N, C-alpha and C positions, 0 to 999 in steps of 0.2 A: 654455617656459611650463609651469608646474606644473599637474598634473591634480588637481582637487579632487574627492575622493570623498565622497559623502553616504551616510548610513546606509541610506537607501532611495531608489530611483530616483524615487519620487514626492515626495520632500521637496526643497524648494527650498534652494539654497545661500544661507545667510544671511551678508551682508557688511555690516560697519559701516565707513563712510568718515568718519574723524575729520577735521574741518576740510575738509569736502567742497567748499567754495566753490560754484562754479556747477553742480556735479554731473557734470562732464565725465568723471571717472574711472568713476563708476557707469554713465554712458551707454556708455562704451567696453566695460566689463565685460559689460553686458547684451547687447551685440552679439556677444560671443564665448561667453557662458555663458547659454544660454536659461533655465536653471532658477534664476537669481539672484533673490533678494529682498534689496533694498538699503535701508539706513538711512543717511542722511546727517546729520551733526551739524556745525553751524557756529555761531559766535558772532554772525555778521552776518545780520540778517533780509533785507537786500538780496540777499546771495548765495543764501540759501535760496529767495527768490522766483524767481531765475533758474533754480535747480536744479529747482524744481517745474514751471516752464514747459518745461524740457528733458525731464523725466521725469514726465509727468502721470498715469501709471498708478498710482493709489493702492492698487491691490491688490498691487503688487510693490515700490513705492518709497514710503518715508516720510521726512520731514525734521523735524528737531528743532533748535530754537534752544537751544544750550547751550555753555558754555565748559568744556572738559575741564580737570581739575586733579587735585591729590592727593585721595585718598579711596578708600574701599573699591571703588567702581565708577567712579572718576574723575568723580564728580558727575553721572553720566548715569543716566537713569531706566530702565535695563534690568536684567533679571534676570541672575544669574550664568549662564555657559555659554549665552548667547543667540546667539553668532555663530561661524561656521566660519572666517571671515576678517575681520581688522581691518586696514584700510589707514590710514596717516597720512603724507600726502605734503606736503612743504614746510611743515611745521608744528612739528616738534620744536624748532626754534630759538626759537619763541614760547612754549614751555611752561616756566613758572617752576620747577616741581619735577618734572623729567622722570623721575627714578627712581620716585617714588611714582605718577606718572601711568601709566608703563609697567606697574607692578605692578597698578594698578587695571584697566587694559585687559586684563591677563592673566586676571582673574577673569571677564571677559565672554566669553572664548573657550571653545569646547567642547573636550572632550578631543581632542587631535590638531589643534587649531585653529592657524591660521597668522597671524602678524603681519607686515605688509609696511610697512617704514619707508623713506622717501626724503626727502632734504633737500639743500640746498646745503652745501658743505663749507667749513669754516674753512681758510684757506690758511696755509701756513707762512711765516715771515718770508722776504723783506723786506716782504710785503704787510702793511699795518697794520690787522689785524682789530679791535683795540681801538678805534681811531678809527672804523672802519666801523660797528661795533656801536653805538657811542655816537650816531652820526648817525642810524642806523635807529631807535634808542630814542627819540630826539627827534622824529622824523617820525611814528612809529607811536604813541608815548606808552605803550609796553608793554615788557615784558621781552624781550630778544633775546640769545641766545647760540648761535652756530654751533658745530658739532662736527665733528671729523675722523671718518673711518670707524672708526678705532681707538677713539675715545672713545665713539661711538655703540654699537659692538660691546660695549664694557665695560659701558655702561648696560644693554644688553639682557641680558647675562650676569648682572649684579647683580640685575636684576628677575626672573630666573627663566626666561629664554628660552635656547634653543639655536639658534645661527645655522645655517641650512641652506644659504644662499648669500649672498654679499655682493660688492659691486663698488664701486670708486671710478671716477669717470669725469670727463672734461673736457667742459664744455659749450662754452666758448669761452675766449679769453685771460683773461677776468676770472672767470667762473663755473665752479666745479668742483662736483661732487656725489657722493653715495654712495647706495646702497640696500642694505637688509638684509632678507632673508626669514628668519623665525625661527619656531620652534614653542615652545609653552610646555612646560616640563619638568615 
């Protein structure tokens, strides 16, 4: 696990969890990093309601309903250099303009800030990803495109990040995934 240093031992580690869902990742981080101050962003009000119930300490955790997208700060109401760590788990596949979105997230990171991406991986043939993505698009009614680790790495590089660690992994016979930990250049 990475050690996150803050400028002052009295300053809380600021974490933005993009597509936070029920807040589970922020909850886990708060158990291991007592100086965390977390902000969760999600497009779903129902998910944010669950996250608020899970993390009711309003002095340490805040939740914002918003959909990330392209733009200077990814359409989020935060000042540049607001966060030490930005996490985005199981969401890159739903972001229609991933390069511009990753660039926008980079503006929200402090100097030396870390981006942690994780998602399911597009599988090589003979698995029919085009058919799978079309089915998911119909079910969700939104944009869907899964990436391989190599494609996600290339997006991060193009967006101005340097990969510090990355890993592809197998979840089960159907699902594979990847994760990238990167710093802004």
